[in-house]
N, C-alpha and C positions, 0 to 999 in steps of 0.2 A: 666721683659722681660725674656723670655726663648727661647732656640733654641734646635733643636734636629736633629740628623741624624738617619734614620731608614733604615739600609742597608740590613737587612735580612727579611725573612718571619716572620709572627706573627701578633697578633692583634694590630691595630694601636693605641689603647688606653692604651697600656702597656708602661712602662718606658723602655728605652734602655740605658744601661750603666749608666753614671752619668748625662745624659741629659734627661730633661723632654720630654715626648711624645708630638707630635705636637697638640694633642687633649686635651682640658681641661677636668678636672675631671667630669664636668657636661655634657659632650658630650655623646650622646646616642650610645649604641652598637646596633648590629642587622642590619637588612636590611634597605636600603634607599628607600624612597618613593617619587615618583613624579619628580625625577631628571634624568631619564634614558637618555634623549636627551643630557643633559650636560655631563653626565659621558661618554657616547659613543663618544662624540666629543673629550674630552680629551684623551680617550683611543686610538682613532685613531691617534691622534698626537703623543702620547708617543710610539706607536708601529712602527713609521716611523723614523728611525735615521736621515733621511735627513731633517726632519721638526723641526722647533723651534717655540716658541710662547711666547707672553707677554699678560697676561690677567688680567684685573682689575675686580674683583668680588665684587659687591655691593649688599646690601640688609639690611633690618631691623634687629635689634637684634633678635636672635632666629629663623631666617628664614631658617637657614641650611647651611650657608657658610662653617663652619668648617666640618659639616657632609659630604658635597660634597667633601671637600678636603681629607677626609678619603678615599673615594672611589678612588679619583684620585691618591693618594699616593699608595694605594694598586695596582692600575693598573701600576704605575711606577715600583714598586718592582717586579710585575709579569713579566714585560718586561726586568728584569735584571738590573734595575737602582737603583738610590739612591735618598733620599729625605732629603733636608736641610731646616730647618724652623727657622725663627726668629719672635718673637712676640713683638709688642709694648704694653706698659702698660699705664694706665691712671695715670701718675705721675705728671701731670701739668708742671709747670716751672722747677721742680727739675729733670726732665729727662735728663740724659747724652746724648750727641750727638752720633748718629750712633749705638745706642744700638742693634737694630735688626740685623744690618749688621755685627757688630763685633761678635755677637753671632753665626751668620751663619758661619763666618770665623772660629770661634772656633770649631764649629761642623765639618767643612770640615777638619780641622787639626786632629780631633779625628778619622777620618776614615782612616784606613791603605792605602786604594787604592788612596787617594788624599793627604795624609800627606806629601809626598815627592815632591809635585808639587813645582816648583821653585817660582811661584807667591805666594804661601802660606807662604813659608819660608821667602820671602822678605818683606811681609807686616808687618810693626811694627810701629803703630802710635806713634809719638813723639810730643813734644810741638812745635817743629819747622816745622813740616810737614804741607805743604800748602794743602788746600782742594783739589785743582786740582790733586795733586800728590796722595792723598788718593783715590780720585775718580778713577784715572787711575789704581791704584793697585787693587781696588775691581773689576773693569771691567776686568782686566787681569785674576783674579781668576774665574770670571764667564765664560770667554772664555775658560780657561783651563778645566773647568768641562766637556767640550765636550769629554774629554778623558775617562770619566766614564759614557757616555750617555747610556740611557736617564737619565738626572738629573732634578729633580723638585726642584725649589727654591721658597719657600713660605715666604712672609712677611704678617703676620696677623695683622689686626686692625690698618692700617696705618692712620686712622682718629685720632689716638693718637700719631702719629709720630712727632718728633721735627722738627724744620725748617731745620737743617742740613741734617737729613735723607731724608726729602722731596726733597731737592736740589740734594742729591746723587741719588735718584730715578729718578729725571728728567734727570740726566746725563746718567744713566744706560739705561733708556728707549729710549733715543735719540740714544745711541750707538747701541742698539739692543743686541741680544744674538745669539750665534753660533748654528748650527744644533745640535739637540740632547739635547739642554738645554731649559727648559720651566720655565718661571718666572711668578709667580702669586702673586698679592697683593690684600688683602681683606680690605673692609671698611664698616662701617655702614652708610647707607643712612639717617637713622632717627637722627643721631648725627650731620649732616651737616647743621647747621643753616646758615642763610644768610651770616654771617661774619666769618664762619669757614675758617681757613687758607687752608684747603685741597681743598676747592671748586676751587680756582684759579689754583691749581696744577692739579686737575682732568681735568679742561678745556684745559690745555696745553697738558697733557698726551693723552687725547682722540683724539687730532688732529694728533698725530703721526701715520704714516702709518702702523707701525708694531704692534700697540697696539689694542687689542680687549677689548671690555667692555661688561661684562656679569652682568645683573641685575636680581637677583633671586626674582621672584614673589611669593606670597603666594601659597600654594598647592591648586590645584583644588579639587573639592568635592570627587572624587573617590580615589585619593591617600591619601587625609586627612582621609577619612573613613577607608582605609586600615591600616593606621598608628594607628588609635584608636583601631581597632580590633586586631592588632598585640600586642599592649600594654595590652589590656584587652579583650581576646576573648569572655568572657561570658557577655559582656556588651550588653544590649538590643539595638535594632536598633534605637528606639526613643531616647534613652539616647546618643547613638553615634552621631546621627544627631545633637542634641543640642550642643554637645561638638564641632563638626565641625563648626557649625554656630558661636558659641561664640569665638572660637579660631581664626576665620578669616583666616584659612590656615597657621597659624604660627606654625611650628612643636614644638617649645619650649613651647608655650602656651598650645598646645594640650596635651603635656606630663604632664604639671602641672595640667591641669584640670582632666585628667584621673587619675593621682596619688591621687588627692584629693577626688576622688569618689563623685563628685558633684551631688546634686539633679538636675534632669533635666526636670521636668515637668514645664508647663507654670505657675502653681500656687505655686510651691515650692519656698522658699527663695533660691536665687542662689548667695549667698555671695561668693566672690572670696577667695581662700586660702590667709591667711594673708601675707605670704611671697611674693606671686605674686603681691598682691595689693600694698605692700610697694615698691616693685621693680618698678611697673608702676608709682606710685606717685612720685618717685624720680625726674622724669622729670619735675614735676610741682613745686618742692620745691623752685627752684631759681627764679620763676616768681613773679612779684609784686602782691599786694593785688587786684588791679583792674582786672588784668588778671585772677587771680584765681576765682574772683567773676564771671567773664564771663564764665569760664569753669564750674562752678557750675550750672549756668543757662543753658548752653548747655546740661549738663548731665540730667537735669530735662526734657527738651523738648523731648529727646530721639531719634529724627531723625534730618535731616538737618534743620538748624535754620537760619532764616533771621536776618539781622541787626536790623530791626524794632522790632522784637520780643525780641531780646536781650536787646535792649535799654529800652524797657518798663519793662522788668523783672529786670534789674539791676539798672535802674535809672541813669546810667552814661550819661554824655553829649556825643554828637556825636564825638567830638574830643577824649574824654577819651575812648570811646568804640573802635574807630579805632586804638588808640595806644595799647589798650589791645589785640585786635584781631591780630594786626601786630606781637606783641610779641609771641602770642600763635602759629601763623602760622610759624614764624621764628624758634621757638623751636620744630617744627615738632610735636606739640600736636594736633592742628587743621588742617584740610584741607578744601579747598573750591571746591565745585562741579561746574559743568558747568552752573548751574543756580544761582550761587552766594550765595549758602547756606553753612553754616559752620557745620562741624561735626568732631568728634574725628577721629584721624588717625587710631585708632584701637578701636573696640567695647569694648574690655576688659578695656581699659583706661577709657572709659565712665562709665563702671560699677564700677571701682575703685573710680572714682571721686564721683559718686552718693552714694556709700556706705559710703564714708568719710563725707558726710553731717551730721550735727547734726539733730536730729529729728525735732526740731522746725524750722530750716532752710528749711528742706525738705517740711513740710506742708505749710509753708509760700509761697514758690516758686510755689508749685502746686496750691495753692489758687489763686495767681496772674495769673498764666497761665490759670486757669479755667475762670476767668473773661475775659481775652483776647479772648479766644476761643468763649465764649458766645457772646461777642460784635462783633466778626468777623463773626460768623455764616457761612452759605454757605455749599455746598455739600463737603463731604470728611472730615469734621471736627468732626463728631459725635464720631468716634472711639477714637480719641485722647481725646476729651472732657470727654468721659466716664472714661478713665483711670485717668486723672488728677483730675476730680471731686471726684472720689472715694478716691484717695490718699489724697485729701484735706478734707475728711470726709463730703462732700456735697452729701449725698447719694441719695436724691430725684433727683437732677440734673443728677447724675451718672446713675440712672435707666432709666430715659427718654432718655439719650444719648445712652445707651446700645440698647434700642429698635430701636431708629432711625438708629444706626450703623448696626443693624441686617437687617433692611429693605434695607439700602444702599447696603449691601453685597448681598442680594438676587437679587437686581436689576442689580448687576454686575456679576451674575452667580457664586457666591462664597458661596454656601450653608454651607460649613464647617465653614467659618467665621461667617455666620449668626447664626448657631447653637450655637457657642461659645458665641456670644453676648446675644442671648436669654437666655441661661443657666446662664450667668452672671447676667442678670436682675432678673431671678428667685432666684438666690442666695442672691441678695441684698434684694429682697422682703421678703425672709424667715428670713434673719438676722435682718431686721429692720421692725418690724410689723406695725409701725405707718406710713409707707410711703403711700402716696396717689397717685392715677393715675396709679395703677398697672393694666395692661390689663387683662381682665378675661380669654382670650384665650392664655395666654403666654405659657402654657405647649404644647398646640396644635401646635402653631407656631414653637416652638422649635422642636417638634417631626417631623413636616413636613420638616423642614430644615435638620434634621438628616437623614431622609429617602432620601432626594435629595443628601445628602453628602455620601450616601452609607453605613450608619451605622444603620441598622435596630435593632441591639441588644440594642444599647443605646436608640433608640426611643421607643422600647418596654418597657424597664425599666422605662423610664420617664413617659410614659402614664399609666403604671400600678400604679405607685406611685400617679399620679395625680387623677386617678379614685378612689383610696381608700379614698381620702379626699374630693372628689367633692360633693358639696351640692346644685348644681344648678338644672335647669329644666331637666325633663326626655329626651327631644329631644336633648339638648346639651350633656347630658350624652350619648345618642345614637351616636352622632357624635364622641365623644371621644372613645367609644367602637369600632366604625368602624376604626378609626385611629390606635388604639392599635392592633386590630387583623390583620389589613393590614400589620403592621410592623412585628407582631409575625409570620405571615405566611412566611415571607422572612428569618426567622432565623432557626437554628437548636437548639432545637428540634422542627420540625413542628408537632404538635400533636393537636388532638381535645380537649385534656384536658387542659384548660386554666383558672384554678382557680384564681380568682381575690381577694380572701379573702373577698368577699362582701356577707353578708348573704342573700340579696335579688336577687342575680344573680346565675344562674346555673353554673356548672363546665365545660360544653362542649361548644365548640365554636359555633356549629350550633344552640344550644338552646339559647346561649347568643345573637346571631344575630337575632333570632326570637323575643326575648324579646325587643331588641332595635327597630326592625322593627314595633312591636306593638306600641311602644311610637311614632314613626314617623307617623304611620297611624292616631293615635289619634290627632296629631298636623297637619294633612293634609299636611305633607311634603313628597310629592311623590318622589322627587329627592332622598332624604335620604333613602326612602324605596327601590328604585331601586338600589342604591349603596350598601345597606346592603345585598340585595338578590344576587347581582352579586358577592359580596365577599363570601357569603355562598356557592354559586355554586363552587367557586374556592376551598374552603375548602373541600367540598364533593368530588370534582375531585381529590384533593391531597391525600385523604385517601380512594380512591377506591370505594366510594359509587356512582357508575356511573349513575345508573338510577335516583336517587334523584338529582344528579348534572344536568342531562339533563333537568328535569322538572324545577328546580330552575333557571337555566340559561335562559330557555324560558320565565319564568315569568319576570325576570329582563330585558330581551330584549324587551318585550312588553311595560313595564313601561318606559324604556329608550327612545323608539321611541315615546311613547305618550307624554312625557314631553320634547321631543327634546333635550335630554342630550347626546351628543356624547360619553362622557367618559363611561357612563353606557353601551351604545350600543357596544362600542369597547371591554369593559371588558367581557361582556356576549358572544359576538361572538367569542372571543379568546378561552374562555372556551369550547364553542360548537365545535370549530375546533379541539381542543385537544381531545375531546370526539369522534369526527368522526375518528380521526387518530387512537385512541385506538381500535375502532370498526373495523378497517381495511379499512375504506373509505378514503384513503389517497388523492385521487383526490379532493374530496369535502373539506377536511381539508386544503389542500394547497391553494385551491382557496379562501376559507373563510379567511385564514390568510393574503393572499395577498390583499384582499379587505379591511380588517381591517387596514393593514399597510397604504394603500393609503388614507383611510378615516382619520386616525389619523394624517398623514402628512399634509393633507389639513386643518385639524382643529388646527394644531399646538400643538397637544397633544403628546409630545415626549415620555412620559412614556408609553402610549398605543402603540405607534409606535415601541418602543424598545421591549416591551413584545411580540408583534406580530412577529417581526423579530426573536427574541430569540426562540419562539415556532416553527416558520417555520424552522429554522436551526435544531432544535431538531428533528423534523419529518424527515427532509432530511437525517440526520445522522442515524436515526432508519432504513431507507430504504437503507442504505449503500451508499448514495450519499455524501461521506465524503468531497470531494473537493468542491462540491456545498454548503454543509453545512458550510464549513469554509469560503467560500466567503460571505454567508449570515451573519454569525457572524461578519465578518469584515465590512460588510455594516452597521450593527448596531453600531459598534465602530465608524465608520465615522460619522453616523448621530448624535450620542451622542456628538462627538466633534464639529460638525457644529452647534449644538443647545446649546453649552456650558453646556452640561449635562453629562460630562464624568463620574461623580460619581453616576448616576442613577443605581440602582441595576442590571437591565437587561443589561445595557451597560457594567458594570463591569464584569458580568458573561459572556458576549459575548467576552470580551478580553480574559478571562481565557479559555473558551471553544475553541475559535479559536486557541489559543496556544496549547491546548491539541491535537487538530486535526493536527496542523502543526507538532507537535512532532511525533505523530503516523504515519503520512504520510512520515516521514523522512526528513522534511524540518526544521532541528533544528535551523538553523540560523534565519529563519523567526520567529520561536517560540521565540527565544531570543529577536528579535526586537519587537514583540508584547508585551512582558513582560518588556521592557526596562524602562517604567515609573511606574512600580508597587511599587517602594519604597515609593511613596507619597500617597498610597491608605490607607484606613482604615485597622486596624490590621487584621481582618478576611480575607479580600480580599488579603492583602499582604501575608498572610500565604498560601492562595490558590495558588497564583502565585509562591511562593517559592516551594511549593510541586511539581508543574509542572516542575520547573527548576531542581528539584531533580530527576525526572523521566528521563530528558534528560541527567543529569550528570551520572546517573547509566548506561544509554546506552553508554555514552562516556567512561565509565570506571573510572570516577573521583569519587571514592567511599569516599574519605575524604570529598569532598564537600557534598556528599549525607548525611553523618553522621553529619556533621556540620549543614546542613540545618534542619535535623530532630530535633536536639537540639533546634533550633530556633522556630520551629512550634509546637513542641510537647505540650507546655503549652496551645495551643488553640484547641487541639483535641476535647475537650468537646463542643466547640462552633460551629464547622463546620465539617460535616461528609464528605464533598468533600475532605477537607484537609486530613482527616484520610485515606480514601480509595485511595488517590493518594500518600501520604507520606509513608504509611506503606509498599506497595509493593516495592518501591524503596529502603527503608531501609532494608527490608528483603533481597533483592538482594545484597545490599552492604555488609551486615553482613555475608551472606553466602560466598560471594567472598573473604572476609578477614578471613574466617575460624572461625567465632564466631557463630556457629549454635545455641547454647543455647540462645543467645541474639535475634537471628532471630525468634526463637519460641516464646520468650516472647513478641516480637512486634506483632506477629500474634494473640496471646491470648489477648493482651490489645486492639488491634484494633477491633477485633470481639466483645469483651465485650463492648467496648465503643459504637459501632454502635447499638448493641442489646439494650443497655440501653437507648440510646437517641432516636433511631427510633422505639423502642419497637417492633423489629422484631427478630424472632428466627434465621433466616438466610437471606442472601441477595446476589444478583448476584455478587457484587464486591468481595465477599468472595472466589469465584472460582479462581480468579487470584492469590490471596494471598496463597490459599491452593496449587495451582500448583507450585508456586515459592518455597514454603517451602518443598514440596515433592521432587522437583529437588535437593534441598540442602541436604535433608536427604538421598536420593538415592545415591548421590555422596559420602556422608560421610561414608556410611555403605558398599559400594561396596567391596566385597572380605573379609568382616569382619563379620562372622556369629554371633559372640557374640554381637557386636554392633547392628546388624540388629535385633536381638531378643530384645535388650533393647529398641529400638525405635519402636517396633511393636505396642504397645498400642497407641502411638502418631499417627502412620500411620493409624491405624484403626479409630481413632477419626477424622482424616482429611477425610477419606473415608466416614464416616457417615455424616460429614458436606456437602460433595458433594451430597450425596444421598438426604439429606434434601432439598437442593436447587432445585434439580431435581424434587422432590415431589411437591414443591411449584409451579413450572412451568408446571408440567404435563409430560413433555418429553424433550429429548435433542433437538428435532427440535423446541420446543417452546422457546428455549433460543435465545437471540439476536445473531447476527453473531459473534460478538467479544467474547461474553461469550461462544458460541459454540466452538470457537477455543481454549480458555483457558481450557474448560472442557476436550477437547480431549488431551491437553497437560497433564492435571492432571491424566487422565486415563492412559496415556502412562507411567507416572512415577510410578503409582501403579503397572502396569504390569512389569515394570523394577524391582521394588522391589520384585515382586513375581518370578522373574527369567524368565519371558515369553517375550523374546526379539521379537518374531514374532508379538504378540499383540501390544507391545510397538511401533514397527516400523509402524504398520498400524495406530495407533492413532497419532503418530508424523506426518505421511503423511497427515492425515486429518487436523491436526492443521496447518501445513504449507500451505495446500491448502486454508483453511479458511482465514489465514492472507494474503495470496497472493491475494485472491479475494477482501479483504477489502483494499488492497494497503498499508499495514503496513510492510515496508521492514525490520525494525530491528527485530520485533518479528518473522517474517518469517525466517530470517537468524539464529536467536537463535535456533529455532526449527530444522533447517537444521543441525546445529552443533550437537544437541542431537541425531538426526536421524543418522548422519554419525558415531557417536560413537557406536550406537547399531548395525549398519550395519557392522562396522569393527569387533566388537566382534563376530558377526555371520559368519564371514569369507567372507563377500561380499565386498572385499577391493576396487575393481574398482568402484562399485556403491557408496561406502562410500566416495571415493576420489572425484567423480564427484559432489556429493551433497555438500561436504565441500568446493570445489573450487568455486561453485556458491555462497555459503554463504560468503566466503572470499572476493569475488569481491564486494558483497553488503556491507559488514562491512567496507571495505576500502573506498568505495564511501561515506558512512555515516560519517566516522571518529569515528567508534566504537572501540576504542583502545583495550579495554579488550577482546572484541569478536575477533578482529584480532589476538591478542596474542594466544588465545585459539585455533583458527583455524590453526595458523601456527605451533603450537606444535603438533596438530593433524596430520598435513601434514608430519612433521618430524618423527612422530611415524610410518607412513606408509612407508617413504622412508628409514629410517636408524634405525633399532631397536638398543637399547642400549646394551652395553656389560658390564660385571660385573666390570671391572676395570676402568670405566669412571669417577666415583665419587672420589673426594678428601676425605681424612680422615675427614676434617671438615664438608664436605657435607654429609658424612655418619652419623655424629653426628646429624646434622640438620634433616636429613631424618628420623632417629629414633624418634625424637620428633614430627615431622610432622605426622608420622604414629600413634603416641600416641594421636593425636587430638589436639595438642597445637597450639594456635594462634601465629602469629609472635611476638607479645609482650611477650607472655609467654616463648617462646623458647629463645628470646633475653635475658630475665632475667636469664634463666637457664644456658645459655652459657656465660653470662657476655659480651654480645656484644650489639650494638645498634639495635633498631628495623629496621632501614634502612638497616643495614648490613644483618640482618636476612632475610629481604625481598629479597635482592640480592641473597643470598644463595638459597632461595626457588625457585626463578625464574630460576636460573642456573640448579637446580635439575630437574624442570619441563622440561626445554629444553633438557637436556641430556637424560632423560628417555623417551622423546616424549610423555609426559602426558599433558592433558588439564587442569586437576585440581589436587589439593593436594591429594585428595582421590585416584584418578587414579594413581598418582605417587607412593603412598604407595602400591597399589595393584600390579602394574607392578614390583616394587622392590621385593615384596614377591615372585612373580612368577619366578623371575630371581635369587633368592637366595641372594639378597642384604640385606634382613632383616631376622632376626630369626623368 
């Protein structure tokens, strides 16, 4: 037992004087997660000297009771108070009476502010002292602590308290505490078995009117995830989610799993760290053999277990089983759910018990459970049967169960689960060549499930591997080719070159499809012919061979109508509509797509319906009907949800593009809402959603979040070009804003090289935006610095050439889409600014602002207006500059674009109050010199031996004092005013 007083500021986990700190050595430092409501409640009480409180804080071991009290103690000290702590220890019957209380008294005596209290001097336990006299003396001390209020008195781990201490606590809690004093007692709920002596005391204490009872629950998913990423920021999201799931929201377990660097995939061995497993199993050591046998059986089943199953697995009599279950429940090892099923109190305890089984025990129990499940049968048992049969080495039964489980998952609109079971069946068939009853179409069924689950990349790979070894009939091979190329078209890179490494197949998609269509014609399979032609038309459309696409789509449509196959008709009509749109016949295109949508909805073909809605929204967006397009995308999202097809590719894309449009239209909260469920999506879709979030974060000025998001999605750049062209601009903007121009250039180079390689394009429209952002950063960086401008001239020329190449591809500026037209005007404005031609720059900025205003993209318009106001100010047009900046500032404030607001406010201060030479402090002059030298905040912090945060504060102060919007402008103004040599 230890006690402490922590009278002054400083970390709670450090020792103070001769007394141990209130926090044990294993308690975590750093921020607290998921307890804001509890901390705020205590802080409010501690801040009011007229308030007092008595709180019983309960929770499982490791749930964060002590960590919560760290924050509460800090709040007490911040309010000018003192903290007194006594802890109970697990000393069994050898514990001396009143140990936590006498240690608190000792701590009170050690504090100069309380050592002279008469009550402290008077208390001196002797052999003849009656309990009631000691109780009164302790109560008097608690009352006198009001003189040093606020005072926090903590008794930790009272589940280990001796009987005398519990009786004293009953007396104290009945008496109450005076204003300014707050008494807290903590206990472990998982230690309170049915006959634990504290249970009766808690029942009495909880009925007292002055006593509050706070039960700490496991952390919810978001704060648990935040804890994981705080402990290990580089941990992939999938691994973090596995740790959150396994830890069950227990912070201590979370820390242990993170520290152990656990493997986190479904197929990896996930053995617990030995120390954690031993700690968990201590709770079972005192239980008898029958109870431990029941626990082993529960760990085998893996989910809630019935008494009937346990009796058959263990062979115990009904009486013996009930006795064992009672012991396990009383020991807080098992819990009973509302349906009368038994499960471990914590999932990690189940893992520890399972890992502790001998190999022979494990196989034997799995074998018995397999027999039980086979005898039981019925829906919903296939998935469990597959697992237990495989672990019992009964591979034939496991394979059949996998296939049945996959079908059950498809019937329940869970394609991701179905794909996992199909792939599991394929793995069993590959590992055990002698198995019989393996379905011939297993790869196709797995690929279809993967497509429905939104994972075309994996479906493509699976079908490619299957085709390379397939030796069946040509027509079946043709069906596999159609499935493979359908998946491949939905991935990046979408290319006509689709070498299957098969000597008898061509390398180009259109020719492969022609070959497969020939096989289908020979087999008189007109439906397959129509499907292959519809897919070929889609490919020809995707790669710009529009005349061929028109002919092929017409052929597919004729066949589809002849064989009365709605899916072929819908597919071909959708392609025709897209061709009409590209030809400028938007009225026909929109009408056709609406007809396809209605037909598909009537036929129950959700994939065709979603594709039609997706294409319809795309055409609406191309004609600058952005709000209507967003509504159409959202309709696709709703239809996907209603049809239990949330992971269909066109549905997923609709979520992403609806969020993109919401972000551009300035409704950032709605974009956040649309992307709220993205964490559960396949990796590529999740990366796309993250890239959209980064765009919004950049607009909000949250550049740390942008750069963290870039680190997360960058590994997937080669798989999805949408992610590249969305992530790269946000990252360029963030790096430029934080002063790292070299890194911003590297992002531009890598992004353009990636797209060129994957899409096999020399230039592309999205390059305009990236070039414009980079030109802005360069123009800001070299303003007023002729030498640096000369050094950057080759890069500027290269960017100008990139822009010219895009324009040559499109034919003219007017041929660009409206958004690309606006970005091109911004890029031309930056080139003019770099050439020193402010008049041309202003004209181009005005064009860009008008384009963005017409599109309804307020953030981009306000950003252009900031740039325009700076050029106008430099040209001496101060009143016009101020009017433009004021309009932009109103927009930025409405949107919540913090960084843009800050830039515009410093722009306004520059107009209102020019800086004087003596306004900077000596330290700010030092920082300014390093800023002018081009150093980032991190570099100048290292140079001056200060923190990066302090460096950032200095830079912000300098910008404000000089009335500058950027670091470059600050350096330029400082040189003009003689503040720099």
